[in-house]
N, C-alpha and C positions, 0 to 999 in steps of 0.2 A: 459627494456621495459615490461617484464612480468616475473612472476614466476609461476611455476606449483604447483598444490596441488593434493589432492586425486581425482582420476578420478570418474566421474559419467556420465553414458550414459543411455539414455532411450528415447523411442519414445514419443515425445510430440505432441499428436493429440488432438485437441479440442473435448472433449466429448460433444455429443449432447444430452441434457436432454430431457425427454418427454415434449410435449407441455402441459403447465398448463392451466387448465380451467380458471384461473384467469389472464392469460397473456392478457393484453389489447393492442395487437399489431395492428397497422393499416394495411389495405390491401396494399399489395406490388405493387407499380406502375410498377415494372419490371417483375412481375409474376414469381419470382424465386420459384422452388419447395422446396427449403430449408429455405425460409424466416421464417416461423413460428417456426421451431425447432431451427434454428440458432439464431433468434432474442430472443427467450426465454432464450437460454443459455447465450447470451452476456448481455442482458439487464434485465433479471429477471422480476420483477413486476414494474420496473421503467417506467414512462410515455415515450412514443416514438412517434415521428412524423417526417414526411419527410419534409425537408426544403432545398431549392436550394441555400440558403446562404452558406451552406457547399459545397464548390467547390471541386470536386474530378476530377482532370485533368489527363488524360492519352491518349495515341494514341488509335484510334478506332480499329486498328488491331495490334495484337501482332506479330511483325516480329521475335522476339526472345522470346519464351515462358519461357525461363529459366532466363531472365533478363528484366523485364517489368517495365518501369518507371511510378511512380504514385506520385502525390502530393495531400495532403489534406490541404485546406486553408480555415480557418474559422475566419480570422482576423477581419471580419466585425461583429462578434457576441461577445457580452460582456459576461464575466463570464464563459469562457470555462475552465474546470479543467481537462479534459481527452479527448484523441483522440484515436479512434480505426481505424485501416486499416484492411480490410478483404475481402476475395473473397469467395462467397457463396459455390461454387462447388469444391473448392480445398479440398484435403484430410486433409490438415491442414488449415482451413479457416482463422484463425487470423494470421496476419503478425506482427503487432506492436501495443502495448498498451502503449500510451505515456501520461504522466502527465506533462504538460508544465508550471511548476512553474517558475515564473520570466522570462517567454518566451512568444512569440506570439503564437497564435493558428495556427501553420503551421508545416507540416511534409512532407518531401520528401524522397523517397527511391526507390528501385527496388525490385520486387517480382517475384516469380515463378507462372506460370499458368498451371494447369493440363488439362484444357479443356475450351471450351467457358463458360464464367461465368459472373455474375454480380461482379463488383469490387466496394466496397463502403467505405466511410468514415463516422464515427459517432462521434459526440462530446457530452460530458456530461456537462451540465450547473451546476451552484452552487446549484440550487434547486433539483438536482438529475435527471432531465429529459434529454432525449437524442434527438438530431437532426441528421437525417440520409439523405444521398444523395449518388448518384453513377450512374452507367450505365453498360450495357452489353459490354463485350470485346470478339471479335472473336479471338480464339487461336487454333492452330493446336493440342495442347495438349502435355503431356509428360514432362512438365517442372519440376514437382515434383518427377518424377520417373527416370529421366536420371541422370547418374553420373556427378558430377561437372567436369569442364574442368581440374582443377588441379589434380583431382583423375586420370583422363585418362592419363595426362602427367606424373603423379607420383612425382611431385615436391611440393605438397601441404605443406608438413612438413617444407620445406625450408623457406617458407614465413609466416607460421603461427605466429600470434601475432603482425605482423607489422601493424602500424596505421599511416596514413597520414591525415593531416587536414589543414584547412584554416579558419580564422575568420576575417571578414572585416566589419567595421562599414559603413552602408549605411543610407539613409534617413529614412527608415522604420525599422531600428534596425540592430543589428549585425548578419550577415549571417554566420552561422557556418556549414561547410561541413566536414564530417569525412569519411574516406575510410579505411576499415578493410580488411586484408587478412585472409580469412577463407572459408573452403569448404562448410559450411552450409548444411550438409548432412541431408536429410529428413527421412532416415530410410527405404525408399521404393526401394533402390537399393540392390540387393542380396549381402550379406556378408558385407555390410557397415551400421553400426548402426547409429541412429540419433546422430548428433554432430553439435551444432550450438552456435553462439554467443547468449547469453540470457539476459544480462542486460547491460545497458549503463546509466550512470548518469553524468550530467554536472553541475559544480558549478563554482563560481567566488570568488571575494574578500570577506573575512569574512564568507566564507562557504555559500554564497548566492546560492540557487539552481536555475539552469536554466533548470531543467527537468530531469525526470527519465523515462526509457523505459524498457518494457519487450518485448523481441524479440523472434520470433519463427522461425523454420527451413524453413518456406515458404518464407522468405526473400531470395533474390538472393545470390548466391555465391559472395564472396568478397563484402560484403555489403557497400553501401554508404548511409549515413544518413545526411539530411539537416534540420536544424532548424533555427529559428530567435529569438535571445534573446535581452534583454535590458542591454547592458554592457557599461562600461566606456572605454575611450581610454587608451591603454596601459595595460589594465587588462589582467590577465592570466586566460584562461579557463582551469579548471581542469577536466580531464576525469577519471572516474572510471568505469571499465567494467569487465565482466567475461563471460566465455563460460561454456557449460555443462560438460566440462572435468576439470573444476576448474582452468583453465588458466586465469590469470589476465591481464587486458589491462588498465594500469595506466599511466598517463602522463599529460602534460600541453601544452597549445597552446596560443601564444600571440595574442591579438586583434590588428589589424592594421587599419589605416584609408585609406589605399590604398591596392589593391590586390597584395600580394606577390606570389611567386611560392608556389605550394602545398608543405608543409613542414612535416617532420617526427614529430610525437607527442611523446615527451619524456622529 
């Protein structure tokens, strides 16, 4: 399932660059106090506009701030080459940076919330411009600073590296869902350094890419990731992933025409 290599640990916190006088960011309809700095850091000098065609779906209230479901759906927009999922007021704002090559402009996962915050999705088009949407989420807080459940139980190492998945062809494409066992430590718990799944790449026949992701520690413990790709029946989806300790997550997953049980990836 995986092999280990040289450990590397470090707190991955998105650095907030000073607001540039040349940053042409639009006024934020959500009124976030972090919009100007965060927007400049994420988008640089690229054109940015707010667009409701970027659908960011989530519950209005976070019942569990350590595992909050979010989907970014921009399938109605042509030429999407990159998707960002971020929460403005999290200490690690960025959750996932996804380049959906050979896949639809769709991403689903669960994130941590440290307080009431805007949660947003942004998509970059082929011309380099960004479309942004999102909304405020009410959260009690502490999702980024509480120890993962597996750390509390003490059994995290027993399951580390396990991956399960499912790939089913439906009318709008092949729905791929992956579930990783990983503590996703943020570095904000005493004596527990940052340790997270950090890359995931999916490919198919002939090394066709179905997308690559950069993942941050603000994604929930035991991450689940959902994407929609354009695959052939019977094709094998190849997974290549890694975490910040050098552990590899490599395997394959068959594409089915009907939903099977969630299977181990290997």
